[in-house]
N, C-alpha and C positions, 0 to 999 in steps of 0.2 A: 400388324405388330403393336404390341402393348408394353408401355414402360411401367417402372416401378415409380411411385410418387417421389423417392428422394432424386430420381434422374430427372426430375422436370427442371427446365431452366428457359433462359430467353433465347436460346441459341434456334428454337423451332418456333414458328407461330401457332402450331396447334399440337396437341398431344392425344394420344389414346391410352385408356388404362382400364383396369379391372379394380373395383373399390366397393366397399361397404358403406351404405349411408349412415353414420352413426349419430348424426343430429340433422334435421330438417326442420327450418321454420319460416315463416313469413314476414317480412316488415312492411308495415303499412306507411300510406303516405302520410308525412307529418301534418298537412292543413286539412286531408281529407282520411279520418282513420277508417273508414270503411273499404277505401280503395287501396288494393296492394301496391307497393312501390317495387318490391322484388322478393325473390325467394332464395334465402341462403341454405348454405348446407355444409357438412364437415365429412371428408370422404377420408377412409382408413384402408390401406391395401393389406395384403397378408404379411408384410412386414411389421404391421403395426405403424407405418408411417403414415401421418397425416397431411391433409391440405384442404384449404377452403375454396368453396366454389360458389358463383353466383348466377342466377337467372334474371336477367331485368325485364323491366315492366313488360316491354312489348314482346317477349319470349314465353310469358308465364303460361298463356293459354297453350304453346304447343308442347310443353314438359311437364307441368303440374301433375297431370293424372297418371303418369307413368312413373312416378317416383314416391317410393315408401321408405320411411324411416327403418332401419334394422335390416333391409334388403340388400343383396349384392348385384352391381348391375355393371355391364361393360359401357364405356365412355369413349365416344370416337370424334373426332375433330374439335376439341374444346380449345378455346383460346387461352393464351397464358398472360399475367400482368403481375406487376410488383404486389407485393402484399405489406403495406404499411399502414399508419393510422393508430390510434390508442385503443383500439377493440379487436384487437387481433385474435382470431379463435385459434390459430397454430403457429407455431415456430417456423414453419416453411419461409423461405425468402419471396415465394411466389404464389399466386392464386390463380384459380382457373374460372373461365368465363364461357358460358354457354353461349353458342352461335345458331344463326338459323340453319345452317348446314349440319351441326352436331346431331348424333346419333346416340341413342340409349336404348339398351337391351338388358332385361333382367335375366340372371343368371340362376335360374331355380335350383340347378344341381351343384352348386358353388356356396360354400359358406366361409366366414371370416369369422375366427373365433378369439382373437385378440382382445384385451381389455378396451373398451371405449376410452377409459379414464386415464388422465396424466397426472397423477396426485402430487402435489406441492405441500411438503410438511407444514403445518400451521406456524411452527417456530420460524420456518423460512419467510413466511408472507408478514407475519408481525414484527419480525426483526429486519424488514427493510430490503432483504437480499433478492426479492423477486422483481422482474421488471413489470411494472404495471400496465405497459402498453399491451401485454398479452392477457386475454382472458385466463382464468385459473380454476382447477378442479381441487377442491378439499374435501375431506372427510374427518369427522370428529363425533364425540358425543355431546347430545343436546344437553347443555347444564343450565341455560337460563333462558326466560321468556317474558319480553317485553310487554307492555300495556298497548293494545292496538288503538291507533288513532288515525285521524284524517288530515290530509294536508290539502290546501287550496293551491292549484296550479295559476299560471298567470292568466290563462283563459278563462278562469272562474270554475273549471272542473274540480272536482275532487278526487282523491286517490287514498285508499288504505295504506297504512304503513304500520310495520312491527319490525322488531328487532330480537334476534335469538342470539346464543352464545354456544360456540362450539368449543371443545377442549380435546386436546391431544397430546400425550407426553409433557402434561404440566403445563401446556402453553394456551391460552384463551383468545378467541379471534370471534369478534362481532358481525354479524351478517345482517344486513338491511334488506326487508322484503317489501315490494310494493304490489299493489294491485292484486291479481289472481293468485299470486305467490302466497299473500297472506290467507286466501281462502285456503289453499292447500295445507296451511300451517294449522289453521282452525279445524279442519277436518280430521287431520292427524290427532291433534289434542282431545277432540270429542270422542276419538276412540278409545282414549284412556290408556293407552300402552307407552307411558314416559320414561319410565325409570329405564336408565341404560340404553336410551334409544340412540342409533347410530344415523347419523345425517350425511347424505353425500350432496354437495352443491357442485355443479357442473357448468363450467364456462361463466362464473361469476366475475365481476369488475371489482378489482382491488383499488382502494382510494385511501387518501389522507384526509382526516378530518380531526381539528385540535390535536396536530401532531401525533396523531395515534392512526394506524392502518387498520382498516375495516374492509369487508367485501358487501358488495349488493348483487342483486338479481339484474340481468339485463333483459329488457321485456322481450318475452316470447323465445329468447335465445337460450337463457339458462335453465337447466334443469334441477329440480328439487326432490330428494328421494329420502323417505322417511324408513327407517329399518328396512332396506331393500334386500331381498333374497338373492344375494349375488355372491361370488367367491372373494370379492375386495371386501365387502362389509363382514364377511367371516373371518378373513384374514386380520382386518384391523382389530376386531373385537378380541381375536385369541392374542394379538400383539399388545394389547393394551390391558391384559389380564392383571386383576389386583395383587398387590403385595403391600408388607408393612410400608416400604419406602414410597411406593408409586401406587396409591389405592385407586381403582376405577371410580369414575364419578357416578353415583347411583341415583341421584334425584335432581331434580331442577328446581331452581329458584326465580323469583321475580326480579328483572333488573330493575334497579332503582334510581340509575344515574342518567336516564333518558332526559334531554330537553324538552321541556313542554312550553306551550303557547298559553298565556294567561287568557281566561276569559274576555278580560278588558281589550286585550289586544286583538283577539279573535272576531270580536263582535263589533268593535267600533274601527278598527284599522286595517285588518289583513282580509276582511270579506267585504266586498261592495253590497251597499244598501240598495234596497228596492221596495216598491209597494206591491200590493196584492195585484194590482192591474198589470203591472211590470212583470210579474211571474206568468201571468196568463198572455201576455204579449211576447215571451221570450221566443226566439228562433235557434237558439242552440243551447247545449247542456252548459250549465254552469250552477254556482251556487251565490246565494244572496242571503243577507239579512233583512228580516221583515220585523217591524213591531205591528203586533195585531192583538185583538181582545177576543177571548173565547166566548163565543155565543152559545154553543150547544154542544152536547156530545151525541154523536150520530149513531153510535152503538154501544150504548151503555150496559147492554145485558151480552154482547158478543165480541167483547174487547181483545180475544186471546186467541190462540192458535196452537196447535201441537207440531213441534219442529225438531229437526235433527239437531245434532250438535254443531252442524257448519252454519245454522240458523234459518235454513231452508224449510218451508212446510212439508210434511211427510203425507205419505197415503197409506191407509189401512189397507194390509194385503196378508190373506193366510195366517190370521192371528199375530202378524208382524206389521212393522211399518217400513215402507219402502221411500227412500230418499231419490228423487229423479235427478239431483245435482251430483251426489256421491254415487249413483247408479248401482245401488246395493241395498239389500235389507239391513236395518239398524236395528240393534236391540234395546238401545235407550234413546227416550226421548224426553222433551222437557217442554214444557208451556211458556209460551213467550206472548209478551204484549203487542197488540196491533190496534192501536186508540184513533177513532177518527174524529177530528175536531173541526167544528164549523166556526171558522174566524171573520173578524171585520175589521178593517181599517177606515180610513178617509177615502178611500178610491174604488172599494170595491170587498165583495166577501169570497171566502174560496175553503175548500177543504183541505185540511193538512192530516197527514198521516203519521202517527207517532209510534216507533217500533220500541223493541224491548228495553234497550239500555237508557234511552231517554225517558221512556214512560216509568220505569224503575226509579228514576231520580224524582220524578214528579210525586209519586205516591210513596217515596221512602222506603219500599219494599219490592220484592221480585213478584214475578208473576204467579209462581208456585206459592208463596206465602199468602198473596191475596186470595189466590183460590181456596186456600184452606180455611179462609173466614167466612166461608159459605155455610149454608144450613144443609141437613141431609134431606135427600130426596124423599118422595112418597115411600118408596120400596125400602129406605134405609139403608140402601146399599153403596150409595155416592153421594156426592156434594153438588148442591146448586150454588154456581159460583153468584158471589155478592155483586149486585150492579154498581155502577159506579155512580157516586153522589154528586151534587151539583156544586161541589166546592172549587171545582175549576173554571165554572162559568163566571164571566165578567172580570176575570184574571186577564191582565194585560202584560205579554212577555215578548222576549226577543226569540226569534226561531231562525235559525240557520237553514234554510230550505234548498233542496235540490230542484233546479227547473230543467224541463226537458219541452222541445216543441210537441204541441199538440198533434196525437196522431188521428184523431177523430173528432173533427169540429163539432160532430152532432152530439156528442156527450161532453159534460163538464169535466175538465181536468183536475185531478188531485194532485198534492205536491208532498214528497216525502220530507220529513223533519230530520235533519242531521244532528242537530244540538240545539237545546233550548237553554236560554240564561232567564232565570226567575230573580236575580240579584237586582234588588230595587235601587242600588247606587250605580249599577251600570246601566240600568234601564234609563235613569234619570240623565246620565251623562250623554247617551245615546240621543235621547229627546232634544236636550240643549242644544248638542253638536248640529243636529239637522235641522233645528228650528232655526237657528243662527244662519247656517247657509240659505235656508230656503228664505230667510228675510233679505238676503244679499241679492235674491233673483236666482237661486239655483234651481226652482223648481217650476215645472210648467204651469201650474196653478198660480205662482206668483206672477209670472209673465203675463198671464191671461188677465190676471186682476189689474195689473199696471196698464194694459191695453184699453181694458175696460173703463177704468178712471180717467185717461185721457181722451177717450171717444167722449164720454159724458162731458168732459169739460169744454168739448167744442173745437179742440184741434183736430187739424187733419193729417197731422204727422203721425198718425198712429204706427206705421210699419216702421218708422226709424225709431220709435220708442220702443 
């Protein structure tokens, strides 16, 4: 006997139902990102009613491989619990839990064609009329895109961030994207089809910041769709057709009011300091600022690569270019910097890899512009890229570097540079700040020097010193 989702309550301890998995994702353990904590899903029945369901950590192995998003199943012997908290995916008062005795069977001859979206008008979200304890589905035209940047988490790891603006019926809503959702935005922007673009954000979290309501993605849970080929997108576009009183947005602009972190704060206060030896000894992923001097350019003649607009390198294939990340052939590619620097500080030397954005800042030109400065090849049909000169050598800069534990101790590790500070004033403040702290006994070398001085002086109380 199967029940409708609307019938589920606390009167019975277990329930049976037939439903479609409209969203399926995995939640990672907070302290161990590579270890699953649970599998979450949203189920929808033939009436369009929805309910949340969870597979706890100890049962993932039993059910994970049987479930596919977008397919219909019969579920038997699922437990029931109250649906509460600040990140609820449905408005149902209860949610379901898989148990060891639960049974799942795919119904290949059955389909549920109801829309998986429950759109809330943007006007209702920004007007504060929506209960922010529930995740929200919104649809709108893409009208603004911010400047991508990185934020440093409390554990030292970095996360990409960008902000987009959606508009519908004359109301605007900002949406903050993190991590892989920024990559999805970059891939769409690289394709070039931006004007009048329709965006759907499913299961987003509404939050209040500086007295304004915005939405943001929930990691792994939210869905971001650009110009989706679905009935909802077509209906929205038709409903927003332009008129003299209410024209449709036709182009997007650059967001200009995003809060930014000054280089002084980022390099002196917001990111922990490290030496090159500290980078090599790192046991977890994090970001640190190092002060180092460039001693040599390791690839002065091969400092660039051909990339997709998403930023990843492409492979030549059948007179086209194939991007493994986008998993498709791309018609347009761009050259990007990849400069390898050998640097040194007072503790060690290391190889730092500087990619396109940071390298363009050093050379004051894009990679494409630099390649155009080369000479014609022997056939006269191409250009030989100019080598990088030695103007970078002996420059002492601040590098914000991404650290990862070494995977193969047989080979020396290289480190990716996230940002570079060449401002002489900030570099001097950085040096003065840490020289002062080291003089007070904050560094290992200072402590060793103190111990050596005491030992030479003849005292036996070296350990206490």
